[in-house]
PDB file of N, CA, C and O in Angstrom:
ATOM      1  N   MET A   1     157.846 -54.531 369.537  1.00  0.00           N
ATOM      2  CA  MET A   1     157.829 -53.179 369.275  1.00  0.00           C
ATOM      3  C   MET A   1     159.397 -52.648 370.088  1.00  0.00           C
ATOM      4  O   MET A   1     159.102 -52.102 371.152  1.00  0.00           O
ATOM      5  N   THR A   2     160.405 -52.663 369.939  1.00  0.00           N
ATOM      6  CA  THR A   2     161.527 -52.608 370.399  1.00  0.00           C
ATOM      7  C   THR A   2     161.163 -50.844 370.925  1.00  0.00           C
ATOM      8  O   THR A   2     160.393 -50.104 370.313  1.00  0.00           O
ATOM      9  N   ALA A   3     161.797 -50.534 371.959  1.00  0.00           N
ATOM     10  CA  ALA A   3     161.857 -48.614 372.366  1.00  0.00           C
ATOM     11  C   ALA A   3     162.031 -47.692 371.619  1.00  0.00           C
ATOM     12  O   ALA A   3     161.388 -46.693 371.296  1.00  0.00           O
ATOM     13  N   PRO A   4     163.528 -48.375 371.224  1.00  0.00           N
ATOM     14  CA  PRO A   4     163.740 -47.067 370.037  1.00  0.00           C
ATOM     15  C   PRO A   4     162.440 -47.257 368.817  1.00  0.00           C
ATOM     16  O   PRO A   4     162.687 -46.548 367.841  1.00  0.00           O
ATOM     17  N   GLU A   5     161.234 -47.989 368.684  1.00  0.00           N
ATOM     18  CA  GLU A   5     160.605 -48.400 367.744  1.00  0.00           C
ATOM     19  C   GLU A   5     159.262 -47.214 368.142  1.00  0.00           C
ATOM     20  O   GLU A   5     158.717 -46.295 367.532  1.00  0.00           O
ATOM     21  N   LEU A   6     159.134 -47.773 369.362  1.00  0.00           N
ATOM     22  CA  LEU A   6     157.956 -47.122 369.409  1.00  0.00           C
ATOM     23  C   LEU A   6     158.006 -45.899 369.929  1.00  0.00           C
ATOM     24  O   LEU A   6     156.970 -45.268 370.139  1.00  0.00           O
ATOM     25  N   ARG A   7     159.763 -45.189 370.323  1.00  0.00           N
ATOM     26  CA  ARG A   7     159.777 -43.730 370.459  1.00  0.00           C
ATOM     27  C   ARG A   7     159.306 -42.829 368.998  1.00  0.00           C
ATOM     28  O   ARG A   7     158.602 -41.822 368.926  1.00  0.00           O
ATOM     29  N   ALA A   8     159.934 -43.556 367.979  1.00  0.00           N
ATOM     30  CA  ALA A   8     159.315 -43.428 366.565  1.00  0.00           C
ATOM     31  C   ALA A   8     157.792 -43.261 366.112  1.00  0.00           C
ATOM     32  O   ALA A   8     157.400 -42.309 365.437  1.00  0.00           O
ATOM     33  N   ALA A   9     157.015 -44.263 366.547  1.00  0.00           N
ATOM     34  CA  ALA A   9     156.564 -44.158 366.592  1.00  0.00           C
ATOM     35  C   ALA A   9     154.987 -43.125 367.498  1.00  0.00           C
ATOM     36  O   ALA A   9     153.817 -43.408 367.238  1.00  0.00           O
ATOM     37  N   LEU A  10     155.207 -42.510 368.047  1.00  0.00           N
ATOM     38  CA  LEU A  10     154.480 -41.989 369.017  1.00  0.00           C
ATOM     39  C   LEU A  10     155.176 -40.371 368.214  1.00  0.00           C
ATOM     40  O   LEU A  10     154.403 -39.469 367.891  1.00  0.00           O
ATOM     41  N   ASP A  11     156.699 -40.261 368.002  1.00  0.00           N
ATOM     42  CA  ASP A  11     156.797 -39.263 367.006  1.00  0.00           C
ATOM     43  C   ASP A  11     155.812 -39.337 365.391  1.00  0.00           C
ATOM     44  O   ASP A  11     155.457 -38.261 364.909  1.00  0.00           O
ATOM     45  N   VAL A  12     155.656 -39.888 365.088  1.00  0.00           N
ATOM     46  CA  VAL A  12     155.397 -39.632 363.941  1.00  0.00           C
ATOM     47  C   VAL A  12     153.034 -39.633 364.267  1.00  0.00           C
ATOM     48  O   VAL A  12     152.223 -39.289 363.407  1.00  0.00           O
ATOM     49  N   LEU A  13     152.837 -39.915 365.086  1.00  0.00           N
ATOM     50  CA  LEU A  13     151.585 -40.202 365.685  1.00  0.00           C
ATOM     51  C   LEU A  13     151.398 -38.553 366.215  1.00  0.00           C
ATOM     52  O   LEU A  13     150.418 -37.865 365.931  1.00  0.00           O
ATOM     53  N   GLY A  14     152.513 -38.116 367.009  1.00  0.00           N
ATOM     54  CA  GLY A  14     152.312 -37.089 367.696  1.00  0.00           C
ATOM     55  C   GLY A  14     151.777 -37.125 368.961  1.00  0.00           C
ATOM     56  O   GLY A  14     151.125 -36.140 369.308  1.00  0.00           O
ATOM     57  N   LEU A  15     151.916 -38.099 369.779  1.00  0.00           N
ATOM     58  CA  LEU A  15     151.425 -38.511 370.719  1.00  0.00           C
ATOM     59  C   LEU A  15     152.368 -38.211 371.551  1.00  0.00           C
ATOM     60  O   LEU A  15     153.506 -38.479 371.166  1.00  0.00           O
ATOM     61  N   SER A  16     152.250 -37.728 372.599  1.00  0.00           N
ATOM     62  CA  SER A  16     152.737 -37.675 373.779  1.00  0.00           C
ATOM     63  C   SER A  16     152.632 -38.719 374.808  1.00  0.00           C
ATOM     64  O   SER A  16     151.650 -39.357 374.429  1.00  0.00           O
ATOM     65  N   HIS A  17     153.154 -39.394 376.122  1.00  0.00           N
ATOM     66  CA  HIS A  17     153.372 -40.536 376.784  1.00  0.00           C
ATOM     67  C   HIS A  17     151.917 -40.651 377.081  1.00  0.00           C
ATOM     68  O   HIS A  17     151.308 -41.715 377.193  1.00  0.00           O
ATOM     69  N   GLU A  18     151.525 -39.711 377.172  1.00  0.00           N
ATOM     70  CA  GLU A  18     149.981 -39.775 378.272  1.00  0.00           C
ATOM     71  C   GLU A  18     149.300 -40.443 377.283  1.00  0.00           C
ATOM     72  O   GLU A  18     148.628 -41.465 377.417  1.00  0.00           O
ATOM     73  N   GLU A  19     149.479 -39.899 376.423  1.00  0.00           N
ATOM     74  CA  GLU A  19     147.943 -39.486 375.734  1.00  0.00           C
ATOM     75  C   GLU A  19     148.299 -41.058 374.557  1.00  0.00           C
ATOM     76  O   GLU A  19     147.443 -41.418 373.749  1.00  0.00           O
ATOM     77  N   ALA A  20     149.665 -41.795 374.695  1.00  0.00           N
ATOM     78  CA  ALA A  20     149.209 -42.584 373.981  1.00  0.00           C
ATOM     79  C   ALA A  20     148.879 -43.462 374.483  1.00  0.00           C
ATOM     80  O   ALA A  20     148.249 -44.345 373.901  1.00  0.00           O
ATOM     81  N   ALA A  21     149.294 -43.519 376.111  1.00  0.00           N
ATOM     82  CA  ALA A  21     149.074 -44.805 377.505  1.00  0.00           C
ATOM     83  C   ALA A  21     147.464 -44.367 377.544  1.00  0.00           C
ATOM     84  O   ALA A  21     146.815 -45.368 377.242  1.00  0.00           O
ATOM     85  N   ARG A  22     146.830 -43.549 377.734  1.00  0.00           N
ATOM     86  CA  ARG A  22     145.456 -42.645 377.209  1.00  0.00           C
ATOM     87  C   ARG A  22     144.528 -43.789 376.167  1.00  0.00           C
ATOM     88  O   ARG A  22     143.510 -44.430 376.430  1.00  0.00           O
ATOM     89  N   ARG A  23     145.326 -43.727 374.955  1.00  0.00           N
ATOM     90  CA  ARG A  23     144.384 -44.336 374.422  1.00  0.00           C
ATOM     91  C   ARG A  23     144.577 -45.736 374.443  1.00  0.00           C
ATOM     92  O   ARG A  23     143.544 -46.389 374.298  1.00  0.00           O
ATOM     93  N   LEU A  24     146.097 -46.649 374.648  1.00  0.00           N
ATOM     94  CA  LEU A  24     146.198 -47.778 374.696  1.00  0.00           C
ATOM     95  C   LEU A  24     145.535 -48.717 375.521  1.00  0.00           C
ATOM     96  O   LEU A  24     145.493 -49.924 375.283  1.00  0.00           O
ATOM     97  N   GLY A  25     144.789 -47.907 376.921  1.00  0.00           N
ATOM     98  CA  GLY A  25     144.338 -48.107 377.899  1.00  0.00           C
ATOM     99  C   GLY A  25     144.994 -49.398 379.063  1.00  0.00           C
ATOM    100  O   GLY A  25     144.643 -50.412 379.666  1.00  0.00           O
ATOM    101  N   VAL A  26     146.537 -48.219 378.772  1.00  0.00           N
ATOM    102  CA  VAL A  26     147.205 -48.834 379.704  1.00  0.00           C
ATOM    103  C   VAL A  26     147.985 -47.501 380.836  1.00  0.00           C
ATOM    104  O   VAL A  26     147.755 -46.320 380.578  1.00  0.00           O
ATOM    105  N   THR A  27     148.881 -47.885 382.044  1.00  0.00           N
ATOM    106  CA  THR A  27     148.980 -46.585 382.912  1.00  0.00           C
ATOM    107  C   THR A  27     150.615 -46.384 381.840  1.00  0.00           C
ATOM    108  O   THR A  27     151.167 -47.265 381.183  1.00  0.00           O
ATOM    109  N   SER A  28     151.117 -44.642 382.034  1.00  0.00           N
ATOM    110  CA  SER A  28     151.924 -44.316 381.989  1.00  0.00           C
ATOM    111  C   SER A  28     152.929 -44.731 382.330  1.00  0.00           C
ATOM    112  O   SER A  28     153.983 -44.248 381.916  1.00  0.00           O
ATOM    113  N   ARG A  29     152.886 -45.649 383.099  1.00  0.00           N
ATOM    114  CA  ARG A  29     153.999 -46.580 384.349  1.00  0.00           C
ATOM    115  C   ARG A  29     154.280 -47.525 383.028  1.00  0.00           C
ATOM    116  O   ARG A  29     155.289 -47.386 382.337  1.00  0.00           O
ATOM    117  N   ASN A  30     153.413 -48.353 382.807  1.00  0.00           N
ATOM    118  CA  ASN A  30     153.666 -49.413 381.728  1.00  0.00           C
ATOM    119  C   ASN A  30     153.985 -48.619 380.266  1.00  0.00           C
ATOM    120  O   ASN A  30     154.974 -49.129 379.739  1.00  0.00           O
ATOM    121  N   LEU A  31     153.470 -47.609 379.541  1.00  0.00           N
ATOM    122  CA  LEU A  31     154.586 -47.239 378.637  1.00  0.00           C
ATOM    123  C   LEU A  31     156.019 -46.603 379.174  1.00  0.00           C
ATOM    124  O   LEU A  31     157.035 -46.559 378.480  1.00  0.00           O
ATOM    125  N   ARG A  32     155.942 -46.241 380.195  1.00  0.00           N
ATOM    126  CA  ARG A  32     157.292 -45.848 380.876  1.00  0.00           C
ATOM    127  C   ARG A  32     158.457 -46.864 380.948  1.00  0.00           C
ATOM    128  O   ARG A  32     159.630 -46.495 380.979  1.00  0.00           O
ATOM    129  N   HIS A  33     158.097 -48.089 380.971  1.00  0.00           N
ATOM    130  CA  HIS A  33     158.643 -49.491 381.101  1.00  0.00           C
ATOM    131  C   HIS A  33     159.131 -50.096 379.709  1.00  0.00           C
ATOM    132  O   HIS A  33     160.211 -50.602 379.401  1.00  0.00           O
ATOM    133  N   TRP A  34     157.887 -49.858 378.919  1.00  0.00           N
ATOM    134  CA  TRP A  34     158.057 -50.308 377.283  1.00  0.00           C
ATOM    135  C   TRP A  34     159.375 -49.393 376.637  1.00  0.00           C
ATOM    136  O   TRP A  34     160.477 -49.792 376.262  1.00  0.00           O
ATOM    137  N   LEU A  35     158.706 -47.782 376.672  1.00  0.00           N
ATOM    138  CA  LEU A  35     160.113 -46.810 376.693  1.00  0.00           C
ATOM    139  C   LEU A  35     161.376 -47.378 376.774  1.00  0.00           C
ATOM    140  O   LEU A  35     162.177 -47.429 375.842  1.00  0.00           O
ATOM    141  N   ASN A  36     161.562 -47.842 377.992  1.00  0.00           N
ATOM    142  CA  ASN A  36     163.015 -48.039 378.844  1.00  0.00           C
ATOM    143  C   ASN A  36     163.348 -49.562 378.437  1.00  0.00           C
ATOM    144  O   ASN A  36     164.393 -50.133 378.749  1.00  0.00           O
ATOM    145  N   GLY A  37     162.398 -50.077 377.761  1.00  0.00           N
ATOM    146  CA  GLY A  37     163.479 -51.242 376.683  1.00  0.00           C
ATOM    147  C   GLY A  37     162.735 -53.384 377.597  1.00  0.00           C
ATOM    148  O   GLY A  37     163.084 -54.560 377.698  1.00  0.00           O
ATOM    149  N   ARG A  38     161.436 -52.274 378.011  1.00  0.00           N
ATOM    150  CA  ARG A  38     160.679 -53.607 378.904  1.00  0.00           C
ATOM    151  C   ARG A  38     159.699 -54.154 377.587  1.00  0.00           C
ATOM    152  O   ARG A  38     159.121 -53.275 376.948  1.00  0.00           O
ATOM    153  N   ALA A  39     159.466 -55.886 377.088  1.00  0.00           N
ATOM    154  CA  ALA A  39     159.016 -56.019 376.161  1.00  0.00           C
ATOM    155  C   ALA A  39     157.221 -55.316 376.506  1.00  0.00           C
ATOM    156  O   ALA A  39     156.499 -55.082 377.475  1.00  0.00           O
ATOM    157  N   MET A  40     157.186 -55.210 374.936  1.00  0.00           N
ATOM    158  CA  MET A  40     155.416 -54.652 374.972  1.00  0.00           C
ATOM    159  C   MET A  40     154.918 -55.862 374.585  1.00  0.00           C
ATOM    160  O   MET A  40     155.455 -56.449 373.646  1.00  0.00           O
ATOM    161  N   PRO A  41     153.901 -56.373 375.201  1.00  0.00           N
ATOM    162  CA  PRO A  41     152.765 -57.032 374.701  1.00  0.00           C
ATOM    163  C   PRO A  41     152.288 -57.335 373.256  1.00  0.00           C
ATOM    164  O   PRO A  41     151.749 -56.274 372.942  1.00  0.00           O
ATOM    165  N   ALA A  42     152.228 -57.796 372.674  1.00  0.00           N
ATOM    166  CA  ALA A  42     152.204 -57.860 370.772  1.00  0.00           C
ATOM    167  C   ALA A  42     150.943 -57.326 370.528  1.00  0.00           C
ATOM    168  O   ALA A  42     150.726 -57.044 369.350  1.00  0.00           O
ATOM    169  N   LYS A  43     149.765 -57.042 371.590  1.00  0.00           N
ATOM    170  CA  LYS A  43     148.419 -56.392 371.162  1.00  0.00           C
ATOM    171  C   LYS A  43     148.516 -55.134 371.452  1.00  0.00           C
ATOM    172  O   LYS A  43     147.637 -54.333 371.135  1.00  0.00           O
ATOM    173  N   TYR A  44     149.520 -54.826 372.045  1.00  0.00           N
ATOM    174  CA  TYR A  44     149.141 -53.158 371.664  1.00  0.00           C
ATOM    175  C   TYR A  44     150.542 -53.040 370.742  1.00  0.00           C
ATOM    176  O   TYR A  44     150.107 -52.330 369.836  1.00  0.00           O
ATOM    177  N   ALA A  45     151.852 -53.271 370.426  1.00  0.00           N
ATOM    178  CA  ALA A  45     152.254 -53.487 369.473  1.00  0.00           C
ATOM    179  C   ALA A  45     151.618 -53.261 368.115  1.00  0.00           C
ATOM    180  O   ALA A  45     152.140 -52.548 367.258  1.00  0.00           O
ATOM    181  N   GLU A  46     150.511 -53.875 367.962  1.00  0.00           N
ATOM    182  CA  GLU A  46     149.771 -54.214 366.652  1.00  0.00           C
ATOM    183  C   GLU A  46     148.697 -53.227 366.570  1.00  0.00           C
ATOM    184  O   GLU A  46     148.208 -52.879 365.495  1.00  0.00           O
ATOM    185  N   GLN A  47     148.267 -52.698 367.904  1.00  0.00           N
ATOM    186  CA  GLN A  47     147.124 -51.248 367.758  1.00  0.00           C
ATOM    187  C   GLN A  47     148.406 -49.931 367.680  1.00  0.00           C
ATOM    188  O   GLN A  47     148.061 -48.825 367.266  1.00  0.00           O
ATOM    189  N   ILE A  48     149.666 -50.144 368.053  1.00  0.00           N
ATOM    190  CA  ILE A  48     150.276 -48.757 367.038  1.00  0.00           C
ATOM    191  C   ILE A  48     150.929 -49.170 365.760  1.00  0.00           C
ATOM    192  O   ILE A  48     151.637 -48.275 365.299  1.00  0.00           O
ATOM    193  N   ASP A  49     150.891 -50.352 365.001  1.00  0.00           N
ATOM    194  CA  ASP A  49     151.160 -50.265 364.142  1.00  0.00           C
ATOM    195  C   ASP A  49     150.028 -50.511 363.108  1.00  0.00           C
ATOM    196  O   ASP A  49     150.303 -50.791 361.941  1.00  0.00           O
ATOM    197  N   ALA A  50     148.560 -50.387 363.620  1.00  0.00           N
ATOM    198  CA  ALA A  50     147.322 -50.068 363.009  1.00  0.00           C
ATOM    199  C   ALA A  50     147.253 -48.658 362.819  1.00  0.00           C
ATOM    200  O   ALA A  50     146.846 -48.241 361.734  1.00  0.00           O
ATOM    201  N   TRP A  51     147.739 -47.513 364.110  1.00  0.00           N
ATOM    202  CA  TRP A  51     147.321 -46.628 364.349  1.00  0.00           C
ATOM    203  C   TRP A  51     148.430 -45.669 363.059  1.00  0.00           C
ATOM    204  O   TRP A  51     148.059 -44.536 362.750  1.00  0.00           O
ATOM    205  N   LEU A  52     149.663 -46.216 362.447  1.00  0.00           N
ATOM    206  CA  LEU A  52     150.750 -45.999 361.665  1.00  0.00           C
ATOM    207  C   LEU A  52     150.235 -45.861 360.092  1.00  0.00           C
ATOM    208  O   LEU A  52     150.181 -44.988 359.226  1.00  0.00           O
ATOM    209  N   ASP A  53     149.893 -47.256 360.258  1.00  0.00           N
ATOM    210  CA  ASP A  53     148.963 -47.533 358.449  1.00  0.00           C
ATOM    211  C   ASP A  53     147.976 -46.249 358.217  1.00  0.00           C
ATOM    212  O   ASP A  53     148.103 -45.425 357.312  1.00  0.00           O
ATOM    213  N   VAL A  54     146.958 -46.255 359.236  1.00  0.00           N
ATOM    214  CA  VAL A  54     146.298 -45.064 359.194  1.00  0.00           C
ATOM    215  C   VAL A  54     146.920 -43.781 358.091  1.00  0.00           C
ATOM    216  O   VAL A  54     146.656 -43.278 356.999  1.00  0.00           O
ATOM    217  N   VAL A  55     148.133 -43.646 359.461  1.00  0.00           N
ATOM    218  CA  VAL A  55     148.428 -42.291 359.398  1.00  0.00           C
ATOM    219  C   VAL A  55     149.102 -42.388 357.823  1.00  0.00           C
ATOM    220  O   VAL A  55     148.966 -41.398 357.103  1.00  0.00           O
ATOM    221  N   THR A  56     149.823 -43.577 357.297  1.00  0.00           N
ATOM    222  CA  THR A  56     150.773 -43.234 356.496  1.00  0.00           C
ATOM    223  C   THR A  56     150.147 -43.349 355.224  1.00  0.00           C
ATOM    224  O   THR A  56     150.459 -42.708 354.220  1.00  0.00           O
ATOM    225  N   ILE A  57     148.844 -44.584 355.363  1.00  0.00           N
ATOM    226  CA  ILE A  57     147.823 -44.586 354.122  1.00  0.00           C
ATOM    227  C   ILE A  57     147.305 -43.142 354.109  1.00  0.00           C
ATOM    228  O   ILE A  57     147.970 -42.521 353.280  1.00  0.00           O
ATOM    229  N   MET A  58     146.690 -42.614 354.499  1.00  0.00           N
ATOM    230  CA  MET A  58     146.253 -41.422 354.773  1.00  0.00           C
ATOM    231  C   MET A  58     146.594 -39.949 355.293  1.00  0.00           C
ATOM    232  O   MET A  58     145.775 -39.426 356.049  1.00  0.00           O
ATOM    233  N   PRO A  59     148.134 -39.009 354.822  1.00  0.00           N
ATOM    234  CA  PRO A  59     147.979 -37.725 355.403  1.00  0.00           C
ATOM    235  C   PRO A  59     146.991 -37.257 356.043  1.00  0.00           C
ATOM    236  O   PRO A  59     145.842 -37.402 355.625  1.00  0.00           O
ATOM    237  N   PRO A  60     147.327 -36.507 357.357  1.00  0.00           N
ATOM    238  CA  PRO A  60     146.273 -36.449 358.224  1.00  0.00           C
ATOM    239  C   PRO A  60     145.281 -35.687 357.986  1.00  0.00           C
ATOM    240  O   PRO A  60     144.204 -35.801 358.572  1.00  0.00           O
ATOM    241  N   GLU A  61     145.618 -34.501 356.772  1.00  0.00           N
ATOM    242  CA  GLU A  61     144.488 -33.184 356.395  1.00  0.00           C
ATOM    243  C   GLU A  61     143.485 -34.284 355.686  1.00  0.00           C
ATOM    244  O   GLU A  61     142.267 -34.320 355.862  1.00  0.00           O
ATOM    245  N   LYS A  62     144.330 -35.265 354.761  1.00  0.00           N
ATOM    246  CA  LYS A  62     143.040 -35.751 353.792  1.00  0.00           C
ATOM    247  C   LYS A  62     142.355 -36.726 354.716  1.00  0.00           C
ATOM    248  O   LYS A  62     141.474 -37.312 354.087  1.00  0.00           O
ATOM    249  N   LEU A  63     142.413 -37.039 355.714  1.00  0.00           N
ATOM    250  CA  LEU A  63     142.085 -38.161 357.143  1.00  0.00           C
ATOM    251  C   LEU A  63     140.383 -36.798 357.641  1.00  0.00           C
ATOM    252  O   LEU A  63     139.159 -36.837 357.769  1.00  0.00           O
ATOM    253  N   ARG A  64     141.588 -35.785 357.733  1.00  0.00           N
ATOM    254  CA  ARG A  64     140.383 -34.748 358.374  1.00  0.00           C
ATOM    255  C   ARG A  64     139.304 -34.786 357.757  1.00  0.00           C
ATOM    256  O   ARG A  64     138.171 -35.021 358.177  1.00  0.00           O
ATOM    257  N   GLY A  65     139.868 -34.418 356.179  1.00  0.00           N
ATOM    258  CA  GLY A  65     138.714 -33.945 355.701  1.00  0.00           C
ATOM    259  C   GLY A  65     137.703 -35.318 355.446  1.00  0.00           C
ATOM    260  O   GLY A  65     136.508 -35.221 355.724  1.00  0.00           O
ATOM    261  N   ALA A  66     138.219 -36.498 354.942  1.00  0.00           N
ATOM    262  CA  ALA A  66     137.224 -37.602 355.068  1.00  0.00           C
ATOM    263  C   ALA A  66     136.670 -37.785 356.018  1.00  0.00           C
ATOM    264  O   ALA A  66     135.566 -38.315 355.889  1.00  0.00           O
ATOM    265  N   ILE A  67     137.133 -37.455 357.388  1.00  0.00           N
ATOM    266  CA  ILE A  67     135.953 -37.656 358.267  1.00  0.00           C
ATOM    267  C   ILE A  67     135.183 -36.490 358.766  1.00  0.00           C
ATOM    268  O   ILE A  67     134.395 -36.694 359.690  1.00  0.00           O
ATOM    269  N   GLN A  68     135.297 -35.383 358.315  1.00  0.00           N
ATOM    270  CA  GLN A  68     134.387 -34.251 358.075  1.00  0.00           C
ATOM    271  C   GLN A  68     133.615 -34.726 356.954  1.00  0.00           C
ATOM    272  O   GLN A  68     132.425 -34.487 357.159  1.00  0.00           O
ATOM    273  N   ALA A  69     133.779 -35.198 356.052  1.00  0.00           N
ATOM    274  CA  ALA A  69     132.489 -34.948 354.651  1.00  0.00           C
ATOM    275  C   ALA A  69     131.478 -36.259 355.425  1.00  0.00           C
ATOM    276  O   ALA A  69     130.269 -36.248 355.193  1.00  0.00           O
ATOM    277  N   ALA A  70     132.020 -37.247 356.249  1.00  0.00           N
ATOM    278  CA  ALA A  70     131.271 -38.338 356.945  1.00  0.00           C
ATOM    279  C   ALA A  70     130.671 -37.589 357.584  1.00  0.00           C
ATOM    280  O   ALA A  70     129.705 -38.095 357.013  1.00  0.00           O
ATOM    281  N   GLY A  71     130.282 -36.919 358.171  1.00  0.00           N
ATOM    282  CA  GLY A  71     129.856 -35.931 359.329  1.00  0.00           C
ATOM    283  C   GLY A  71     130.087 -36.844 360.577  1.00  0.00           C
ATOM    284  O   GLY A  71     129.102 -37.274 361.176  1.00  0.00           O
ATOM    285  N   LEU A  72     131.766 -37.260 361.128  1.00  0.00           N
ATOM    286  CA  LEU A  72     131.684 -37.796 362.451  1.00  0.00           C
ATOM    287  C   LEU A  72     132.812 -36.578 362.788  1.00  0.00           C
ATOM    288  O   LEU A  72     133.492 -35.790 362.130  1.00  0.00           O
ATOM    289  N   SER A  73     132.611 -36.883 364.107  1.00  0.00           N
ATOM    290  CA  SER A  73     133.229 -35.640 364.732  1.00  0.00           C
ATOM    291  C   SER A  73     134.505 -36.248 365.385  1.00  0.00           C
ATOM    292  O   SER A  73     134.459 -37.478 365.356  1.00  0.00           O
ATOM    293  N   ASP A  74     135.562 -35.779 365.930  1.00  0.00           N
ATOM    294  CA  ASP A  74     137.002 -36.643 365.826  1.00  0.00           C
ATOM    295  C   ASP A  74     136.454 -37.889 366.678  1.00  0.00           C
ATOM    296  O   ASP A  74     136.442 -39.028 366.212  1.00  0.00           O
ATOM    297  N   ALA A  75     136.020 -37.585 367.915  1.00  0.00           N
ATOM    298  CA  ALA A  75     135.807 -38.773 369.171  1.00  0.00           C
ATOM    299  C   ALA A  75     135.468 -39.652 368.542  1.00  0.00           C
ATOM    300  O   ALA A  75     135.944 -40.769 368.743  1.00  0.00           O
ATOM    301  N   ASP A  76     134.292 -39.366 367.330  1.00  0.00           N
ATOM    302  CA  ASP A  76     133.749 -41.331 366.720  1.00  0.00           C
ATOM    303  C   ASP A  76     134.173 -41.507 365.805  1.00  0.00           C
ATOM    304  O   ASP A  76     133.719 -42.551 365.338  1.00  0.00           O
ATOM    305  N   ALA A  77     135.379 -40.712 364.721  1.00  0.00           N
ATOM    306  CA  ALA A  77     136.037 -41.141 363.922  1.00  0.00           C
ATOM    307  C   ALA A  77     137.166 -42.030 364.673  1.00  0.00           C
ATOM    308  O   ALA A  77     137.591 -43.113 364.270  1.00  0.00           O
ATOM    309  N   ALA A  78     137.530 -41.401 365.752  1.00  0.00           N
ATOM    310  CA  ALA A  78     138.663 -42.103 366.992  1.00  0.00           C
ATOM    311  C   ALA A  78     138.347 -43.464 367.156  1.00  0.00           C
ATOM    312  O   ALA A  78     139.175 -44.361 367.003  1.00  0.00           O
ATOM    313  N   LYS A  79     136.659 -43.716 367.599  1.00  0.00           N
ATOM    314  CA  LYS A  79     136.667 -45.103 368.147  1.00  0.00           C
ATOM    315  C   LYS A  79     136.127 -45.891 367.238  1.00  0.00           C
ATOM    316  O   LYS A  79     135.894 -47.037 367.624  1.00  0.00           O
ATOM    317  N   GLN A  80     135.769 -45.548 365.805  1.00  0.00           N
ATOM    318  CA  GLN A  80     135.887 -46.231 364.893  1.00  0.00           C
ATOM    319  C   GLN A  80     137.038 -47.002 364.292  1.00  0.00           C
ATOM    320  O   GLN A  80     137.151 -48.188 363.979  1.00  0.00           O
ATOM    321  N   LEU A  81     137.915 -45.897 364.221  1.00  0.00           N
ATOM    322  CA  LEU A  81     139.612 -45.886 363.529  1.00  0.00           C
ATOM    323  C   LEU A  81     140.195 -47.067 364.751  1.00  0.00           C
ATOM    324  O   LEU A  81     140.835 -48.053 364.387  1.00  0.00           O
ATOM    325  N   SER A  82     139.837 -46.775 366.390  1.00  0.00           N
ATOM    326  CA  SER A  82     140.362 -47.822 367.165  1.00  0.00           C
ATOM    327  C   SER A  82     141.758 -46.633 367.814  1.00  0.00           C
ATOM    328  O   SER A  82     142.821 -46.979 368.330  1.00  0.00           O
ATOM    329  N   LEU A  83     141.434 -45.707 367.642  1.00  0.00           N
ATOM    330  CA  LEU A  83     142.381 -44.670 368.144  1.00  0.00           C
ATOM    331  C   LEU A  83     142.334 -44.708 369.282  1.00  0.00           C
ATOM    332  O   LEU A  83     143.027 -43.945 369.954  1.00  0.00           O
TER     333      LEU A  83
END
């Protein structure tokens, strides 16, 4: 994933740099390096791609409804979706 692709992905996902780093389990510094053009390890790019798949397959309002219908908290749903 290139730096412009990463920026676009974070915009689509509505994540700040700090929140994305936290959810990926990396430091904000690592994320800044990737945003500045350093190569991103494949496992993190794959995780972001998976998040994008969830958002593009199911719009946020439908996802929220499905989470509520399943009786899950946002935190539990995020864990199950690896977000």
